[in-house]
N, C-alpha and C positions, 0 to 999 in steps of 0.2 A: 923878622924872620924871613929869609929868602924863599923864593919859589923854586920848585925842583923841575928837572928836565922832562921833556915830553917826547916819547917815542912816536915819531910821525912817519917815518919812511915806509912803514908797512900799513899806513892808513890809520894811525892811532888817534887818540882823542885830541880835541882841539878847542874845547870850550873853556872859557875863563870866567872869573867872578863878575857879577853884576854890581859894580861899585861906581860911585860918582866921582872918584878921583882917578888920575892916570895910573895905569898898571904897567909894570916893567915886562920886557921880553928878555930872553937869554939870561936867566938868573941862576944862581948856584942851587945845588941839591940840598934837600933837607929831608928828615924822616918824620912821619906822623908820630905823635905820642900815643901811648896806650889809650888814653882818654879819647883821642881823635878817632882811633880805629873802632872803639866801642860805639861812639856816637855815629860814625858813618854806617856801621852795620844796622843800628837801630833805625836810622833815618830811612834807609832803603827798605828794610822790612816793613816799617810802618806805612811808607808811601805806597808800596806795592799792594799792601793789604787794604788800605783805606782811600787811596787816591789823593792824599794830601799829607803835608808834613805834620809832625807832632808838636805840641806845645812844650814849653819848658817844664811844666809840671809832669807831663807824660814822660819826658826824658829823665827827669829826676827820679820819678818812681820806678822806672825801669832799670836805671843804671846806678842810682845812688849818688850821682855827681851833683855837686853844688852849683849854684848859679854861676859862680866865678869860673869853675872848671868847665862848665858847658860852654860859656862864652869863649874861653880860650880854645877849646876844641873846635868850636865853630870857626874861629878865625884861622886856625890851621887848615881846616878843610876848604875854606874859601881861598886861602893862599895857594893851596895845592890843587885847585881847579876841580874840586869835587862838588861843592855847593856854592851858592851865592847868597850872602846875607846883606841886609842893609846895615852898614857899620854905624849909622847915626842913631840907631834905635837901641833902647835899653834891653829889649827882649829878643835881640838878635833875629829880627824878622827874616824868615827864610823865603827868598824870592825864587830861587831855583835849586833843584837838586838834580843835576844832569842824570838822566835825560828828561826830567820833568820840569814843569813850570807851575808856579802858584797862581798865575793869572791866565786869562784867555789868550792863548797863542794862536798861530795859524793852523795848528794841528790838534784835533781831538783824538784821544785814544779810547777805543772801545774794546773791552775785554769780554769775550764770549757773549757778544751781542748787547752789552750794556756800557754806557759811558763810564769811564774810569777816571780820567784825568786829562790834563793838557801836556803835550810834549813840548820840549824846549824849542825845537825848530824842525823844519822839514828834513834836514840831514840827520840829526841825532835820533829822530823818531824811527829811522830804519833799523837801528840797533836795539830798540827797546824790548822786542819780544824774546831776545836772547837771555834776559835776566832770569835767574833760577826760579823765582816764584811763578813765572809765566810759562815754565817748561810744558810743552805739549799743548798749550792753549793758543787759540786763534786770536790774534791782536789785529784789530782793524783801525786804520788811520783814516780819519775823515778830514779833508782839507778842501782847498779850492785853488783854481788857477789865479795866479797873481794878476794876470792881465784882465780877465773878464769875470772872475769870481765864480765860474762854473765849477760844479763839484769834482773833486778828485778823491778817489778811494783806493787805498792800498791795503792789502791783506798780507800779514806775515805770521810766521810761526817758527819758534826756535831760531830766530835770526835769519830765516830764509824768506824770500819773496814768493808768495803764493799767487797773487794776482794784482793787477793794477788797472784802473779805469780812469781815463782812457788809456789805451795800450801805449800811446805815444808820450805819456807824461814824463817830464824831465824835472830836475832840480836846478833852478837858476840861482846863482850866487852873484850878487851885485856889489860885493866889496872884496878887496884884495886881502890876502893874509897879512900883508904888511900893515893893515889897519886893524887887525884883530888883536884883542887883549891890550889895547892902548888907552881906551877910555872906559867903556863898559860893554858887557856882553849883549845887552839889549839891542844895540845897534848892529852888532855882528849877526845875531840870530834873526833879526828883522830882515836881513838881506838874503836869507836862505829860504826860498819859496818854490812851490811847485808851479809848473807851467804846462799847459796841455800839450804843447809841442814847441818846436823851435820858432815857428812864426809867432806864436803867442808870447814867447820869451822876448822876441825882438820888439813886439808891440809894447810889452811892459817896459823894456829899456827906453823906448821913446817916451813913455809916460813919466818915468822917473829921471829922464835925461842922464842916464848912466849905463855904461856897458857892463857886461858880466860874463861869466863862464857857465857852461852847461854840463851837468852830470847826468848820465843815465842812472836809473835806480840801482843797477848792478855795480856801477862804479861807486856810487854812494855807499852801498853795502860793504864793498871792499875797503873804502876809506875809513869807515867806522868799525871795521872788523876787530882791530886790536882792543878797542874799548869794549866791544860786545863780549869778548872772551875773557876780559879781566874784571869788569864790574860785577861785584858780588860773588864772582868765582874765586877771586884771589883776595882773601881777607887782608893781607899785608900789601895790597896794591899800592905802590908808592905815589907820592905827589907827582904832579906833572907840570910842565911849563911849556913855553912856546918859542919856537925859532922859525920865523916866517920863511926863510929860504929853504929850510928842510920840508916844510909843509908844501910849498909850491913844487919842489922837486918830487915829493911823494905823489902829489896829485897828477903831475905831468906823467909820471911813470904808470899811472892807471889808464893813460890814454886820453885824458881830458885836455882839450885845447885851452891852454892857459895864456895864449898870446895877448889877450886883453889885460893881463896882469903884467905885460912887458917881459914875459919870460919865454 
């Protein structure tokens, strides 16, 4: 089944499946089945409520779907960049449900003062508080500077940025969109980190021997705005795919210096 298109020019979603085999870019559209839409809704509701994904038994008891139908729905959601499963497992191990991660990432999510879950990456975390179950609630992101590991704290509510410490914090992206969604999303998300300021970002680049681009938090908020206003708000939100040149153009339109991407 092909993957569907990604609206990116307005700063739309850009996260793809965490798989160990190459994944295509610029693929045709498709539509999620009813089973996939039911599963997606349950996954988000369960993760927002419990901070983790549901087991196959929980999914079956809540939806009545058989193992085979759950697996097929999972594969559709993975293909459409909603979630990330390990395709080699019999139980469809859920590794990511954008914007969440099942493993310790570089961003902890705290809801109303208590740890809730891990975010997928520094960029996607900015959109997390816009999800309907978190409406009106303060969501605090606890992370660290990629250079020196000093604390970074960002407070959001309803998709808005309330505070950030330090005030100079930026998001450093050390991979090009041309390399996103080609192997697995772990590598992509791993390259999206907070830095205390531009000097710390430069020091991190020297550490990893790789250049990157810098987003202000406001630029990041605008970049993920389309995702934030669609996820859980639009039950029929269609599958998404990826076109590197459109992503780069959209990021450049936000005022981000993308010269290190050759653009």
